[in-house]
C-alpha positions as CSV (number, residue, x, y, z in Angstrom):
1,M,1.2,4.4,41.8
2,R,-1.2,6.3,39.6
3,L,1.3,6.0,36.6
4,L,1.6,2.2,37.2
5,L,-2.1,1.9,37.1
6,L,-2.3,4.0,33.9
7,L,0.2,1.7,32.2
8,A,-1.6,-1.4,33.3
9,L,-4.8,0.0,31.8
10,L,-3.2,0.8,28.5
11,L,-1.6,-2.6,28.4
12,S,-5.0,-4.3,29.1
13,C,-6.7,-2.6,26.3
14,P,-7.4,-5.2,23.5
15,A,-5.1,-5.4,20.5
16,A,-8.1,-5.4,18.3
17,A,-8.7,-1.7,19.2
18,R,-5.6,-0.9,17.1
19,E,-5.9,-1.3,13.3
20,P,-3.6,-4.1,12.1
21,A,-0.9,-3.0,9.6
22,I,-2.6,-5.2,7.0
23,V,-6.4,-5.5,6.9
24,R,-7.9,-8.1,4.5
25,V,-11.3,-7.5,3.1
26,R,-13.5,-10.1,1.3
27,L,-15.5,-8.8,-1.7
28,Q,-18.3,-11.3,-2.4
29,T,-19.6,-10.7,-5.9
30,S,-21.9,-12.4,-8.3
31,A,-18.9,-13.4,-10.3
32,G,-17.0,-15.0,-7.3
33,P,-15.0,-13.8,-4.2
34,I,-12.0,-11.3,-4.2
35,V,-9.7,-10.8,-1.2
36,I,-7.9,-7.7,-0.9
37,A,-5.1,-6.8,1.6
38,L,-5.2,-3.0,2.6
39,D,-2.0,-1.3,3.8
40,A,-3.1,0.6,6.9
41,R,0.4,1.4,7.8
42,R,1.4,3.3,4.6
43,A,-2.1,4.6,3.6
44,P,-4.0,5.1,6.9
45,R,-6.4,7.7,5.8
46,T,-7.4,5.9,2.6
47,V,-7.7,2.6,4.4
48,E,-9.7,4.2,7.0
49,N,-12.0,5.6,4.5
50,F,-12.5,2.3,2.8
51,L,-13.0,0.3,6.0
52,A,-15.8,2.8,7.1
53,Y,-17.7,1.9,4.0
54,V,-17.0,-1.7,4.5
55,D,-18.0,-1.6,8.3
56,D,-21.1,0.4,7.5
57,E,-22.0,-2.0,4.8
58,R,-22.3,0.7,2.4
59,F,-20.8,-1.4,-0.4
60,D,-23.4,-4.0,0.0
61,G,-25.7,-4.3,-3.0
62,T,-23.7,-2.0,-5.2
63,T,-21.9,-3.2,-8.4
64,F,-18.8,-3.5,-10.5
65,Y,-20.0,-1.3,-13.3
66,R,-16.9,-0.4,-15.4
67,A,-14.3,-2.3,-17.3
68,A,-11.6,-0.2,-18.8
69,R,-9.5,-2.4,-21.0
70,S,-6.1,-1.4,-22.5
71,K,-6.2,-1.0,-26.3
72,R,-2.7,-2.5,-26.6
73,A,-3.3,-5.3,-24.2
74,P,-7.0,-6.0,-23.9
75,R,-6.4,-8.4,-21.1
76,Q,-5.0,-5.6,-19.0
77,G,-6.9,-2.6,-17.5
78,F,-9.1,-2.0,-14.4
79,I,-12.4,-2.7,-13.2
80,Q,-14.4,-0.2,-11.1
81,A,-16.9,-0.7,-8.3
82,G,-18.8,1.1,-5.6
83,I,-21.6,3.5,-4.9
84,R,-21.3,5.6,-8.0
85,T,-23.1,8.8,-7.4
86,D,-25.5,7.5,-4.7
87,A,-25.7,10.4,-2.3
88,R,-27.4,8.2,0.3
89,R,-24.2,6.1,0.9
90,I,-21.5,8.7,0.7
91,L,-19.2,9.6,3.5
92,P,-17.3,12.8,4.0
93,P,-14.2,13.3,1.8
94,F,-10.7,12.8,3.0
95,P,-7.1,13.9,1.9
96,L,-5.4,12.3,-1.1
97,E,-2.5,10.1,-0.2
98,T,-0.5,10.1,-3.2
99,T,1.9,7.2,-4.4
100,A,4.7,9.6,-3.7
101,M,3.5,9.8,0.0
102,T,2.9,6.1,0.5
103,G,5.2,4.3,-1.7
104,I,2.3,2.0,-2.8
105,R,2.5,1.8,-6.6
106,H,-0.2,0.9,-9.2
107,T,1.1,-2.7,-9.9
108,D,-0.7,-5.7,-11.2
109,G,-3.6,-6.3,-8.7
110,A,-3.5,-3.0,-6.9
111,I,-6.7,-1.6,-5.5
112,S,-7.0,2.3,-5.8
113,M,-9.4,5.0,-5.0
114,A,-11.4,6.4,-8.0
115,R,-11.7,10.3,-7.8
116,G,-12.9,13.3,-9.8
117,S,-10.7,16.2,-11.0
118,E,-10.2,17.5,-7.4
119,P,-7.4,15.8,-5.3
120,G,-9.8,15.2,-2.2
121,S,-12.8,13.9,-4.3
122,A,-12.4,10.3,-3.8
123,G,-15.1,8.6,-1.8
124,G,-17.0,5.4,-2.3
125,N,-15.7,4.1,-5.6
126,F,-12.7,2.1,-6.2
127,V,-10.7,0.2,-8.9
128,L,-8.9,-3.1,-9.2
129,L,-6.0,-3.4,-11.7
130,A,-5.3,-6.2,-14.0
131,G,-1.7,-5.3,-15.1
132,P,0.4,-2.5,-14.1
133,A,-0.7,1.2,-14.5
134,P,2.2,3.4,-13.8
135,Q,0.4,6.3,-15.4
136,M,-1.8,6.4,-12.3
137,D,1.3,7.0,-10.0
138,A,2.2,10.5,-8.9
139,R,4.9,12.4,-10.7
140,A,6.0,15.9,-11.3
141,G,3.1,18.2,-11.9
142,Y,0.6,15.2,-11.5
143,L,-0.8,14.0,-8.1
144,G,-2.1,10.8,-9.5
145,Y,-4.4,8.3,-7.6
146,A,-4.3,6.7,-4.1
147,A,-3.3,3.0,-4.4
148,F,-3.7,1.5,-0.9
149,G,-3.4,-2.3,-1.1
150,H,-3.7,-5.3,-3.5
151,V,-5.6,-8.4,-4.5
152,V,-4.4,-11.5,-2.6
153,S,-6.9,-13.9,-4.1
154,G,-9.5,-13.8,-6.9
155,M,-7.5,-12.2,-9.7
156,A,-9.3,-14.8,-12.0
157,V,-12.5,-13.1,-11.0
158,V,-11.1,-9.7,-11.6
159,R,-9.9,-10.7,-15.2
160,R,-13.3,-12.5,-15.8
161,I,-15.1,-9.1,-14.9
162,L,-12.7,-7.2,-17.1
163,A,-13.5,-9.2,-20.1
164,L,-17.4,-8.7,-19.8
165,P,-19.1,-6.9,-22.7
166,T,-19.2,-3.0,-22.3
167,G,-20.6,0.0,-24.1
168,G,-22.5,3.3,-23.3
169,G,-20.9,5.7,-21.0
170,M,-19.6,9.3,-21.8
171,D,-16.2,11.1,-21.9
172,A,-13.6,9.1,-20.1
173,F,-16.3,6.3,-19.3
174,K,-17.2,5.9,-23.1
175,G,-17.6,2.3,-24.2
176,Q,-16.5,1.1,-20.7
177,M,-19.8,0.5,-18.8
178,I,-20.4,-3.1,-18.2
179,L,-23.7,-4.0,-19.9
180,K,-24.7,-6.4,-17.1
181,P,-23.0,-5.1,-13.9
182,V,-21.6,-7.6,-11.6
183,R,-23.2,-7.4,-8.1
184,L,-21.1,-6.6,-5.1
185,I,-23.2,-8.7,-2.7
186,T,-21.2,-8.0,0.5
187,A,-17.8,-6.5,1.7
188,R,-16.5,-7.8,4.9
189,R,-13.2,-7.3,6.8
190,L,-11.3,-10.5,7.8
191,D,-9.0,-8.6,10.2
192,G,-9.3,-6.3,13.0
193,T,-12.4,-4.9,14.7
194,R,-15.3,-3.5,12.8
195,K,-15.7,0.2,13.4
196,P,-19.1,1.4,12.0
197,T,-19.5,5.1,11.8
198,G,-22.9,5.1,13.4
199,L,-24.3,7.4,10.7
200,V,-27.8,7.2,9.2
201,K,-28.2,4.6,6.4
202,P,-31.0,6.2,4.4
203,W,-30.9,3.7,1.6
204,L,-31.8,1.0,4.1
205,I,-34.7,3.2,5.5
206,E,-36.0,3.6,1.9
207,T,-35.6,-0.1,1.1
208,R,-37.6,-1.1,4.2
209,A,-40.4,1.5,3.4
210,R,-40.8,-0.1,0.0
211,A,-40.8,-3.6,1.3
212,P,-44.5,-5.1,1.2
213,R,-46.2,-5.4,4.5
214,R,-47.5,-8.8,5.5
C-alpha cells in the first residue's frame, strides 16, 4: 500500500519539475531577438549553468561586446556576450563538458561557453557562431570548448552584430571589441520552469541604492 502511494505521488509530480530535453531561450537584444535551443540531455551541466544565469536574470542589462571575424571569410566568426568580469553576477564554476563527451559540435549557429585557460573556468560568458568552427571542438591533446545548443531563429541578428565596427582589446581580443556594444536587454526561457538560485543579486542592490529618491 505504501509503495502504491509513493508511486502515485511520483506520478502526480508536475512534468515541469523535470527539465525538458531541449530548452529554448529568447535573447532580446537592442539589435533584435535571438532564440537558442539548449540541449539539456547531452550537455546537462552546461545547460544547467546557463539557465541559472537566465532564471536569475543575471544576463539582463549585459552586452554583446566582442565580434571575432574570420580573416579568410569575414562574414563568418563568432560574437561574444555575457557578464564579462562582473564579479557581482558570477556563479560558481562547473565541469567542462567537451564536444567529445556530448557530441555537440561547433557548427554554424552553435552556442558555446567562453572560458579562460583552465577547463573549469567557463561561467557567465558565451559565444554564438556564424559559420562552423571545428577548431573549437575537442581533439587529441586539446579539450576545446563546450557547445551546448544552437540558434533556432535570429541568425540575421547574429550576423548583423558580427559585422559591427570593432577595435581595441588586447591579446586574443585585439581588434575584436565592438565599439558600440549591443545591449542584451533580457534573457528568458521559453520552455520548462524557472529555477532561480535564490542567491543575492548585488548588482541590483547597488542599482537601487544609486537610484534618486522621490
